[in-house]
N, C-alpha and C positions, 0 to 999 in steps of 0.2 A: 503493500499499500504505499503510494506516494503523494506526498503533501507538498503544496507551493509553500514550504516555509520560509524562505527567502524571501516572500512577497508581502507586503503590509496586508492586500486583501487578505490573502492565505492566515496570517495570523489573527486577523479581525475575525474571520469566518469562524474559526476555531474556538473563538469566544462563545459561539451557540451551545459549543459542548460545555465549554468552563462554566457557563452561567449556570448550568444544571449541577456538575459535579461539586462548585462552592456552596448551592443552596441545599442540595441533600445530603452533601458532607457534613454541614452544620449543623442540619437536624438531625441525622444519625449522631453526630457525636454529643449532641446537646441529650439527645434519649437515652445515651450509654451512660452518662452522669448525671442525671438530673435525679434528686432524691423523693419527688411527690410528682404527680402528672400534673402536667402544664394546665395554668387555669383557664377555662373557658371564657369566650365573649360573654361579658356582662357578670363576671365574677366581683365578688365583695372586696375593696382596695386591701383591706387586711388579708385575704387568701392570696391576692396578687404579691403583696409584699412579702409574705413570708415564701411565695415559691422562689421570688427572685433573689431573695438574701439567702434563703437556706440553700438553694441549687443557682450559685450565682456563677460558678466556674460552667453549668451547662449552658448558662443564659450567655454569656462572655462567647462560648464557644459559637452558639447560635448567631451572635452578632458578627463574630470574625467569617463565618458561612455566609452572610449577608453582604458584608462588605466585600468580600472576594465575587460572589455571584453579579454584584452591581458592577464591579471593576471590570469583569469579564464581558456583561452586557453592553458597556460602554463600546467596546471593541467590536461586538457583532453588530452591533447600531450602525456604525460604520460601514461594516460590509454590506448589510441589507439596505441601507441607503445608495450604495455603489449599485448593487444590483437593480436596484428602483431605477437610478438613474439610465440605465441601458437598456430598458423595457419598453421602449417605443414612445407611441402616442400616448400624451400624459405623464410622461415620464418625469418631469419637474415637480408635479405636485404629488408625486406618490413619494418621490425623495423627501420632499418635505414633509411630509407625513410620517414617514420612517424616521427622520431625527426627531421630530418632535415626540412622538410615541415612545420612542427609544430612551430619548434623554429624560422625559417624564419616569418613566419606570425606573430609571436610573436613580434619578433624584429621589423617588420616593421609597425604594430600596434602601438607599443610603440613610434616609431619614428611620425609616425602622430600626437600621442596623444601630443607629446612635440612641434611640428610644430605649432600645433591649438593653443596650451597657447600661445606660444612665438609671434604669430600674433595678440595678444591681446594688446601688449606693442605699446600706442599711440607716443612713440619716434623713432618707426621703419621708416627708410628712403624707399622711394619708391620702390628703388632695393632691400632691404632687404625684403620689403613685398611680392616682385614678385617671388624673389627665396623660400621664406619659401611657400608660396602658392602652388609653382611646387613642393616642397619637400612633403606636407601635400598630395595634389593629388597623385603623384606617389607612395609615400609609403603606402597610404592607399586605394588604388583603385587596381591598375594593379599588383604593387608588391606585396601586400597582400594577392591579389588572388592566386597568383601562390602557395604560400605556403600553404594558406587555400585548394587549389584544390589538392596539393599532398597529403596533409592530408586527406581530406576526400575521395579520390580515396584509399588509403590504409585501411582507415575504412569500406570502402565497401567490398572491395576484401578480406580482413581478416574477414570481418563480415559473405560474401559468405561462405567461406572455414569453417569457425567455427559454422557457425548456431547460433552467438550470437546473430543476429538482427534481423534475420527473413528475407525472401527474399526479400519482396517489398521494404524494409528499405534500405538492402543492394544494391540494384538496382538503388534506387534511389540516394544512396551517389555516386556510381559510376558514374552515369548519370550525376551529378552536377558537376563533378569534371573538365573534360575539358571545360566547359565555364569558371571557373576562370584561370585554368592553361594557355589557350589561349587569356586570359583578355589584355597582353599586344600588342596584333596584332589591339587591337580596337584604337589605338592610330595613325594607319596610316588611319582611317575611323571615322570621327567623327560620323556620326550617329549611328555606331554598340556600340559606348561607352555606350550606355542604356543596354548592356549586364553585363557591371562591377556589378551594384546596383542589378540586378536582380540574376546573379551567386552570390554575396555574401550573400544576405539574403535566397537563398536557401540554401546553405550549412550551415548557422546558423541554420535554420528551423530544417534541418535535424541532424545536430549534436545535437541538442536540444533533439530530440525522441531518438537519439543514445545514449545520455549519460544517459537518465532515465533509456532507457532497460538496460544498461552496470550496471548500478548503482544498480538493482534489482537483477542482476545474483549473486548467492550465490560465497563464497570464494573470 
């Protein structure tokens, strides 16, 4: 298997794989070191503070994973924007959408990483803990999903137009996009929130396969 590692395009494309590796790696490391179950959305501040102080190592490992994922996603965003820019009619608008969606996804993921690390401070007051937990959930969940959904939507459309991904992967990327873009609507009905992690995981897996495929392309 030969990758165009010498090119910036190849390195950026591999960010699609590394985005998922960083995120899932952080989750796995956190699960392996946590001392109690992760508090669900809506948990009382006391429960949240207890988790993040007693399982501070797990929370920090998760934050590192999120930060690494955000850094890799930045490179992948540039790669997707480049593919969009070579996709024919409307390429300029597609490229702008990729950069906007990817940048928003990177920023919200970074905010989530900072909030997760900040929650481990034992001196946090309950009010501060509640606000940080809400920031972590919103930035790393529905807000991040919107940016990720726009990026994977552009990836799928540009992949179809250019033939760079192959039809099945491009269609899968397009199909996963609405689940993430519409994620904020799940806040109105808690039972539907299960769509958030499913959509996020699907986008990461698809981006991983797409990143490897793009990195193998010549030029």
